[in-house]
C-alpha positions in Angstrom: 4.3 9.6 -19.2 4.8 6.3 -21.1 8.5 6.2 -20.2 7.8 6.9 -16.5 5.0 4.4 -16.2 6.7 1.9 -18.4 10.0 1.9 -16.6 8.3 1.7 -13.3 6.1 -1.2 -14.4 9.0 -3.1 -15.9 11.1 -2.6 -12.7 8.2 -3.7 -10.6 7.7 -6.8 -12.8 11.4 -7.6 -12.3 11.2 -7.1 -8.6 7.9 -8.9 -8.2 9.2 -11.7 -10.4 12.1 -12.2 -8.0 10.0 -11.5 -4.9 7.2 -13.7 -6.2 9.4 -16.7 -6.7 11.1 -16.3 -3.4 7.8 -15.4 -1.7 6.3 -18.7 -3.0 9.2 -20.6 -1.6 8.9 -18.7 1.7 5.2 -19.6 1.9 6.1 -23.3 1.3 8.8 -23.2 4.0 6.3 -21.7 6.5 3.6 -24.2 5.8 5.9 -27.2 5.8 8.0 -26.3 8.8 5.7 -24.3 11.0 2.2 -25.4 9.8 -1.0 -23.9 8.2 -2.0 -22.1 11.4 1.4 -20.3 11.5 1.0 -19.4 7.9 -2.5 -18.0 8.5 -1.3 -15.9 11.4 1.8 -14.7 9.4 -0.6 -13.4 6.6 -2.8 -11.8 9.2 0.0 -9.9 11.0 2.0 -9.1 7.9 -1.1 -7.3 6.5 -1.3 -4.9 9.5 0.4 -2.1 7.6 -2.4 -2.3 5.1 -4.7 -1.3 8.0 -2.5 1.6 9.0 -1.6 3.6 5.8 -3.0 6.6 7.6 -0.1 6.4 10.0 1.7 9.1 8.0 -1.3 11.4 8.7 -1.5 12.3 5.0 2.0 13.9 4.9 3.0 11.8 1.9 0.8 13.9 -0.5 2.4 17.1 0.9 6.0 15.8 0.3 5.3 14.4 -3.2 3.6 17.5 -4.4 6.3 19.8 -2.9 9.1 17.9 -4.5 7.4 17.3 -7.8 6.4 20.9 -8.2 9.9 22.3 -7.4 12.3 23.3 -10.2 15.3 22.7 -7.9 14.5 20.3 -5.1 18.1 20.2 -3.9 18.1 23.9 -3.0 14.5 24.8 -2.6 13.9 26.0 1.0 10.2 25.0 0.8 11.1 21.5 0.0 13.4 21.3 3.0 10.8 22.8 5.3 8.3 20.2 3.9 10.7 17.4 4.7 11.2 18.8 8.2 7.5 18.8 8.7 7.2 15.3 7.5 9.8 14.0 9.9 8.2 15.8 12.9 4.7 14.4 12.0 5.9 10.9 11.4 7.9 10.9 14.7 4.8 11.9 16.6 2.7 9.3 14.8 5.2 6.6 15.6 5.1 7.5 19.3 1.3 7.3 19.3 1.3 4.0 17.6 3.7 2.5 20.1 1.6 3.8 23.0 -1.5 2.3 21.5 0.2 -1.0 21.0 1.4 -1.0 24.7 -2.2 -0.3 25.9 -3.7 -3.0 23.7 -1.0 -5.5 25.0 -1.5 -4.6 28.7 -5.3 -5.0 28.3 -5.0 -8.3 26.4 -7.1 -7.1 23.5 -5.1 -8.6 20.6 -7.2 -11.8 20.4 -10.4 -9.7 20.4 -9.1 -7.4 17.7 -7.4 -9.9 15.4 -9.8 -12.9 15.9 -9.3 -16.6 15.8 -6.4 -16.3 13.3 -4.1 -15.3 16.1 -2.2 -18.2 17.6 -2.7 -18.6 21.4 1.1 -19.3 22.0 2.9 -16.0 21.5 0.4 -14.5 19.0 -0.3 -11.3 21.1 3.4 -10.6 21.7 4.1 -11.1 18.0 1.4 -8.6 17.1 2.9 -6.0 19.4 6.4 -6.6 18.0 5.1 -6.1 14.5 3.3 -2.9 15.4 6.4 -1.6 17.3 8.7 -2.3 14.4 6.3 -0.7 11.9 6.2 2.5 14.1 10.0 3.0 14.5 10.5 2.6 10.8 7.8 5.1 9.9 10.0 8.2 9.7 12.3 6.4 7.3 9.5 6.3 4.7 10.1 10.0 3.9 12.8 8.7 1.5 10.3 6.8 -0.7 8.0 9.9 -0.9 10.9 12.1 -2.0 11.9 9.6 -4.7 8.3 9.5 -6.0 8.2 13.3 -6.1 11.5 13.3 -8.0 9.9 11.1 -10.7 12.2 8.2 -9.6 9.4 5.8 -8.7 11.3 3.0 -10.5 14.3 3.6 -8.1 11.9 3.4 -5.1 10.5 0.1 -6.6 13.9 -1.3 -7.1 14.7 -1.0 -3.4 11.9 -3.5 -2.7 14.0 -6.2 -4.2 15.7 -6.7 -0.8 12.5 -7.6 1.1 11.9 -11.2 -0.1 15.5 -12.3 0.0 15.9 -10.9 3.5 12.7 -12.7 4.6 14.1 -16.0 3.1 17.4 -15.6 4.9 15.5 -15.1 8.2 13.2 -18.1 7.6 16.0 -20.5 6.6 18.0 -19.4 9.6 15.1 -20.2 11.9 14.6 -23.6 10.2 18.3 -24.4 10.4 18.5 -23.8 14.1 15.1 -25.5 14.7 13.8 -22.4 16.5 10.2 -22.6 17.7 9.3 -19.3 16.2 6.1 -20.0 14.4 4.3 -17.2 16.1 6.9 -14.6 15.3 7.5 -15.1 11.5 5.6 -11.9 10.6 8.2 -9.8 12.5 10.8 -10.9 9.9 8.7 -9.2 7.1 8.7 -5.9 9.0 12.4 -6.0 9.5 12.9 -6.7 5.8 10.7 -3.8 4.8 12.6 -1.6 7.2 15.7 -2.3 5.3 14.0 -1.2 2.0 12.9 2.1 3.6 16.4 2.8 4.9 17.8 2.2 1.4 15.2 4.7 -0.1 16.1 7.4 2.5 19.8 7.0 1.8 19.3 7.3 -2.0 16.9 10.3 -1.6 19.4 12.0 0.7 22.2 11.6 -1.9 20.1 12.8 -4.8 18.9 16.1 -3.2 22.0 16.5 -1.0 22.1 18.4 1.5 18.4 18.8 2.0 17.6 15.6 4.0 20.7 15.9 6.2 19.9 19.5 7.0 16.2 18.7 7.6 17.1 16.0 10.1 19.3 18.5 12.1 16.5 21.0 12.0 13.7 18.6 13.3 14.4 19.2 17.1 14.1 23.0 16.8 10.6 23.9 15.6 10.8 27.5 16.7 14.1 28.2 14.9 13.1 26.1 11.9 9.4 26.2 11.3 7.7 23.7 9.0 5.1 24.3 6.3 1.3 24.4 6.6 0.3 20.8 5.6 -3.3 20.6 6.7 -4.9 21.7 3.4 -3.6 18.7 1.5 -3.0 16.4 4.4 -6.5 16.2 5.9 -8.4 14.8 2.9 -5.5 12.4 2.3 -5.7 11.4 6.0 -9.4 10.8 5.9 -8.9 8.6 2.8 -6.1 6.7 4.5 -8.3 6.0 7.5 -11.4 5.0 5.5 -9.8 2.9 2.8 -8.2 0.3 5.0 -11.5 -0.1 6.9 -13.3 -0.6 3.6 -10.6 -2.6 1.7 -8.2 -4.2 4.1 -10.5 -5.8 6.7 -11.1 -9.0 4.6 -8.8 -11.1 6.7 -10.3 -9.9 10.0 -13.8 -10.7 8.7 -12.7 -14.2 7.7 -10.9 -14.7 11.0 -14.0 -13.8 12.9 -16.7 -15.4 10.7 -15.1 -18.6 9.5 -13.6 -21.7 11.1 -12.1 -23.6 8.2 -9.3 -22.9 5.8 -10.9 -19.8 4.4 -8.3 -17.5 5.9 -5.4 -19.5 4.6 -7.1 -19.6 1.2 -7.5 -15.8 1.2 -3.9 -15.3 2.4 -2.6 -17.3 -0.6 -4.8 -15.6 -3.2 -3.9 -12.3 -1.8 -0.2 -13.1 -2.0 -0.6 -14.2 -5.6 -2.7 -11.4 -6.9 -0.9 -9.0 -4.6 2.0 -9.2 -7.0 -0.2 -7.8 -9.8 -1.7 -5.2 -7.5 1.7 -4.0 -6.4 2.9 -3.7 -10.0 -0.2 -1.7 -10.9 0.1 0.5 -7.8 3.8 1.3 -8.6 3.0 2.2 -12.2 0.0 4.3 -11.1 2.0 6.2 -8.5 4.5 7.1 -11.2 1.8 9.2 -12.7 1.5 11.4 -9.6 4.6 13.6 -10.2 3.6 13.9 -13.9 0.2 15.4 -13.0 1.7 17.5 -10.2 4.3 19.0 -12.5 1.6 19.7 -15.1 -0.5 21.6 -12.5 2.5 23.7 -11.5 3.1 24.6 -15.1 -0.6 25.2 -15.9 -0.7 22.4 -18.4 -3.6 20.0 -18.9 -2.8 16.3 -18.7 -5.7 14.1 -19.2 -5.9 10.7 -17.4 -8.7 9.2 -19.7 -6.5 7.3 -22.1 -4.2 5.9 -19.4 -7.4 4.7 -17.6 -8.2 2.4 -20.6 -4.7 1.1 -20.8 -4.6 0.4 -17.0 -7.9 -1.3 -17.1 -6.9 -3.6 -20.0 -3.6 -4.4 -18.5 -5.1 -5.2 -15.1 -7.8 -7.4 -16.5 -5.4 -9.3 -18.8 -2.8 -10.0 -16.2 -5.5 -11.0 -13.7 -6.9 -13.6 -16.1 -3.5 -15.0 -16.8 -2.8 -15.4 -13.1 -6.2 -16.9 -12.5 -5.4 -19.6 -15.1 -2.1 -20.4 -13.4 -3.5 -20.3 -9.8 -4.4 -24.0 -9.6 -0.8 -25.0 -10.4 0.7 -22.4 -8.0 -1.7 -23.4 -5.2 -0.8 -27.1 -5.6 2.9 -26.3 -5.4 2.6 -23.9 -2.4 -0.1 -25.7 -0.3 0.9 -29.2 -1.2 -2.8 -30.3 -1.5 -3.7 -29.0 2.0 -6.3 -26.7 0.4 -7.4 -25.2 -2.9 -8.7 -21.8 -3.9 -12.4 -21.2 -4.2 -13.5 -20.1 -7.7 -15.4 -17.1 -6.2 -12.2 -16.1 -4.5 -10.1 -16.2 -7.7 -12.8 -14.6 -9.9 -13.3 -11.8 -7.3 -9.6 -11.0 -7.3 -9.6 -10.8 -11.1 -12.3 -8.2 -11.1 -10.8 -6.4 -8.1 -7.4 -6.1 -9.9 -9.0 -4.7 -13.0 -11.0 -2.1 -11.1 -8.0 -1.1 -9.0 -6.0 -0.6 -12.1 -8.7 1.5 -13.7 -8.9 3.9 -10.7 -5.2 4.8 -10.6 -4.8 7.4 -13.5 -7.8 9.4 -12.3 -6.8 9.1 -8.7 -3.3 10.4 -9.5 -4.8 13.3 -11.5 -6.9 14.2 -8.4 -3.9 14.8 -6.0 -4.4 18.5 -5.7 -6.4 19.9 -2.8 -9.7 20.1 -4.8 -9.4 16.5 -6.1 -8.4 15.0 -2.8 -11.3 16.7 -1.1 -13.8 15.4 -3.6 -12.6 11.8 -3.0 -13.4 12.0 0.7 -17.2 11.5 0.6 -17.4 8.6 -1.9 -14.7 6.8 0.1 -16.5 7.4 3.4 -19.6 5.9 1.8 -17.6 2.8 0.7 -16.8 1.9 4.3 -20.3 0.8 5.4 -21.1 -0.5 1.9 -18.0 -2.7 1.7 -18.2 -4.0 5.2 -21.9 -4.8 4.9 -21.5 -6.5 1.5 -18.4 -8.5 2.6 -20.0 -9.6 5.9 -23.1 -10.8 4.1 -21.2 -12.5 1.2 -18.9 -14.4 3.6 -22.0 -16.4 4.6 -23.1 -16.8 1.0 -20.0 -17.7 -0.9 -17.3 -18.2 1.8 -13.7 -17.1 1.2 -14.5 -15.1 -1.9 -17.1 -12.9 -0.2 -14.9 -10.1 1.1 -13.0 -9.6 -2.2 -16.3 -9.5 -4.2 -17.7 -7.0 -1.8 -14.5 -4.9 -2.2 -14.7 -5.0 -6.0 -18.3 -3.8 -5.9 -17.5 -0.9 -3.6 -14.4 0.1 -5.7 -16.6 0.4 -8.8 -19.4 2.3 -7.1 -17.4 4.6 -4.8 -14.1 5.2 -6.6 -14.0 4.4 -10.3 -17.3 5.9 -11.3 -17.2 9.0 -9.1 -13.5 9.8 -10.0 -14.1 9.5 -13.7 -17.2 11.9 -13.3 -15.0 14.4 -11.5 -12.2 14.2 -14.0 -14.5 14.7 -16.9 -16.0 17.9 -15.3 -12.6 19.2 -14.2 -11.0 18.8 -17.6 -13.9 20.7 -19.1 -13.6 23.5 -16.6 -9.8 23.8 -17.1 -10.1 23.8 -20.9 -12.8 26.5 -20.7 -10.5 28.6 -18.5 -7.6 28.0 -21.0 -9.0 28.7 -24.5 -5.8 27.7 -26.2 -6.4 24.2 -24.9 -2.8 23.5 -24.1 -2.6 19.8 -23.5 -0.1 17.0 -23.3 -0.8 13.3 -23.9 
């Protein structure tokens, strides 16, 4: 566990260090050459995938559990049928997303949905192009799920190193040719992420060859090559993926609708800075998933309690360090155009710590029983977080949404998940008198 989490965290730190430096430069290029409004819209549109993690319809959990629980993923027929099912579901999801994007564009609803942060000149077209690119890349994400299931989360993380350089190359090209592309900068980020997804799929295909290639050939023939039942694990995962973005990723939309100053730009920058920490924590946390899945398949007990303490301490410590550095980074990136509100910075520190604390228990709860339990607390978090964030925007400004998110994570995820894990560990130990346990 330490090796898997540690190697993933180290790789993520390396990738995020590279991406963070280049990302800061990218932000400065956008603000200097295209303006604060273009930067605000870029952050708004680039965050759309955070509102659509449910696009895979929960199939990620099915793929990861199938691969992680197999003793021979390269020859396991169930693994191949699971991959076939994943491709079919993601192709269907992509078609629906594109159709929805076309309808929204034809009806002119993008400004109503995304708020005042959308630029009047080309903003709606840019939003559709971002959604379209996201949809056509969706089937490629099967590769990253396979890598996680194989316990190669660090490999999946390493592929992300191409995103920021690709984005920088696109931006500098636009600046060099003086292209009036301020409204379409976010599309570059989607293209860069598509490159990373393609790399993951190619690597996964090579590792478990010939499973992925055969699965792709079997996709068009559902009667001859049936898939696997996925609904048992997929539905609770899907519900969470629908609810969590509404609860946690609507901060920019609230600020876009409820504020008229530089609050959205402030939030974009703070989210970019602390997002580096959140992504590192998420990558390290996901590395625990195949460990707990493998333990379940072997009837071993793997407790997440000690990892929870380490994750909490690490998240809080890194968050505080970044908070101390944020004035210098803000001055360099924004060039004095705006500063970060203390409530915003403090809210992100607490949010990072709580997000870290929830990962070990959450990865432990990736079986059908655990995923189902998480549904109701997360559903409760939707009205709680939206109500708190809406109210707090008027009270403390840009920091309101992230403070509301931190409170809802504590009440609806950290506390309920730890309660469940405590009871589940007790139940499993009682059923297994020898108390076989690892870690």
